C-alpha positions as CSV (number, residue, x, y, z in Angstrom):
1,M,-4.5,-34.1,20.7
2,K,-6.4,-31.0,20.8
3,K,-3.1,-28.9,20.8
4,V,-1.4,-31.3,17.7
5,V,-4.6,-30.8,15.6
6,T,-5.0,-26.4,16.4
7,L,-1.2,-26.6,15.7
8,A,-1.8,-27.9,12.6
9,V,-4.4,-26.0,11.6
10,S,-2.3,-23.0,11.9
11,A,0.5,-23.7,10.6
12,A,-1.7,-24.5,7.2
13,F,-3.1,-21.1,7.3
14,L,0.2,-19.3,7.7
15,L,2.2,-21.4,5.0
16,S,-0.9,-20.6,2.5
17,V,-0.4,-16.5,2.8
18,P,2.0,-15.4,0.2
19,L,5.1,-13.7,2.0
20,S,5.8,-11.0,-0.7
21,A,2.1,-9.8,-0.5
22,S,0.7,-8.3,1.8
23,A,-3.6,-7.2,2.3
24,A,-4.2,-4.2,3.9
25,R,-7.4,-4.3,5.7
26,N,-9.5,-2.2,2.9
27,G,-9.6,-4.1,0.4
28,Y,-5.7,-3.5,-1.0
29,Q,-3.1,-5.8,-1.8
30,T,0.2,-4.3,-1.5
31,V,3.3,-5.8,-3.3
32,A,6.7,-5.1,-2.8
33,L,8.8,-4.4,-6.4
34,S,12.3,-3.2,-4.4
35,S,13.8,-2.3,-1.2
36,T,11.5,0.9,-1.2
37,V,9.3,0.9,-4.3
38,F,5.8,-1.0,-4.2
39,E,2.6,-1.4,-5.7
40,V,-1.1,-1.1,-4.6
41,I,-3.3,-2.4,-5.9
42,P,-7.1,-2.5,-5.6
43,R,-9.2,-5.3,-4.9
44,T,-12.9,-4.2,-4.5
45,R,-12.4,-0.6,-3.4
46,R,-10.7,2.5,-5.6
47,D,-10.7,5.4,-3.6
48,V,-7.9,7.9,-3.3
49,D,-8.0,7.4,0.5
50,G,-7.6,3.6,0.3
51,Y,-4.5,3.7,-1.9
52,W,-3.1,6.0,1.0
53,C,-4.2,4.0,3.5
54,A,-3.0,1.0,1.8
55,A,0.1,2.5,1.5
56,A,0.9,3.8,5.1
57,D,-0.2,0.2,6.1
58,F,2.8,-1.3,4.0
59,A,5.2,1.1,4.8
60,R,5.2,0.7,8.7
61,R,4.3,-2.7,9.2
62,T,6.8,-4.2,6.3
63,L,9.4,-1.6,5.1
64,G,9.2,-0.5,9.0
65,A,9.2,3.2,8.4
66,G,8.1,5.9,10.7
67,W,5.0,7.9,11.2
68,Q,6.7,11.1,10.1
69,Q,8.8,9.1,6.7
70,R,6.9,10.3,3.7
71,I,5.6,7.9,1.0
72,Y,6.0,9.5,-2.9
73,V,3.9,8.4,-6.0
74,V,6.1,7.4,-7.9
75,R,3.6,6.6,-10.9
76,G,-0.2,7.1,-10.9
77,Y,-2.5,4.8,-12.1
78,G,-0.9,2.4,-14.4
79,P,-0.8,-1.6,-14.7
80,S,0.4,-3.4,-12.0
81,E,3.8,-4.8,-12.9
82,A,3.2,-7.8,-10.4
83,T,0.0,-8.7,-10.7
84,G,-1.0,-7.9,-14.3
85,R,-4.1,-6.1,-13.1
86,R,-5.3,-3.5,-14.8
87,T,-5.2,-0.5,-12.4
88,S,-2.7,0.3,-9.5
89,V,-0.4,2.8,-7.9
90,K,3.5,2.8,-7.6
91,F,4.7,4.5,-4.1
92,S,8.0,4.7,-2.5
93,I,9.6,5.5,1.1
94,A,12.6,6.9,-1.1
95,P,12.3,10.2,-2.9
96,P,12.2,11.0,-6.6
97,E,15.0,10.7,-9.3
98,G,15.2,12.4,-11.9
99,G,13.6,16.4,-11.2
100,V,10.3,15.3,-10.9
101,A,8.6,18.0,-8.8
102,Q,8.0,16.9,-5.0
103,Q,4.7,18.1,-3.5
104,S,3.0,17.9,-0.3
105,S,-0.4,16.9,-0.3
106,S,-3.7,16.5,2.4
107,I,-6.1,16.4,-0.1
108,S,-5.6,14.4,-3.6
109,S,-8.1,13.7,-6.1
110,G,-5.8,11.5,-8.5
111,F,-1.9,10.4,-8.2
112,N,0.5,12.5,-9.8
113,P,4.2,11.5,-9.4
114,G,6.5,13.3,-6.6
115,E,3.1,14.1,-4.7
116,S,3.7,12.9,-1.1
117,M,2.2,12.6,2.4
118,S,3.8,11.4,5.7
119,V,3.0,7.6,7.1
120,Q,0.5,9.3,9.5
121,G,-1.0,11.6,7.1
122,A,-2.1,8.8,4.7
123,N,-2.6,6.7,8.1
124,G,-5.3,9.3,8.9
125,R,-7.1,8.2,5.0
126,C,-8.0,4.7,6.7
127,N,-11.3,5.7,8.7
128,V,-12.3,7.8,5.5
129,R,-15.5,5.4,3.9
130,P,-15.9,6.2,0.4
131,F,-19.4,7.8,-1.0
132,F,-19.5,4.8,-3.7
133,N,-18.1,1.8,-3.7
């Protein structure tokens, strides 16, 4: 009887989690917009490192990107297409099209279209703690 109750509770929990969105361990939500483009939407934190960390987590776990795969900024701060929240950043694991200059970056103060970082480099941002929340 105990196993049945445990399985029922586990099934209820798993069915309550949306399949189209992912929550990174640092308080950001990620939503796929296509097979390569996704949004990172803050819940509480809003620091630059947190966006990159969530992008790396989503690219690696959901999209199956390798550690050396690049993550590109498609659009900097702007309204979320998926949720309607006021602030999100749009990323892609495919290089930008249409003459957007590509830039590699290890230090970032914002998000410029074409800016990129490897999944490994972005994942390294997960251990950085913001000064202010």
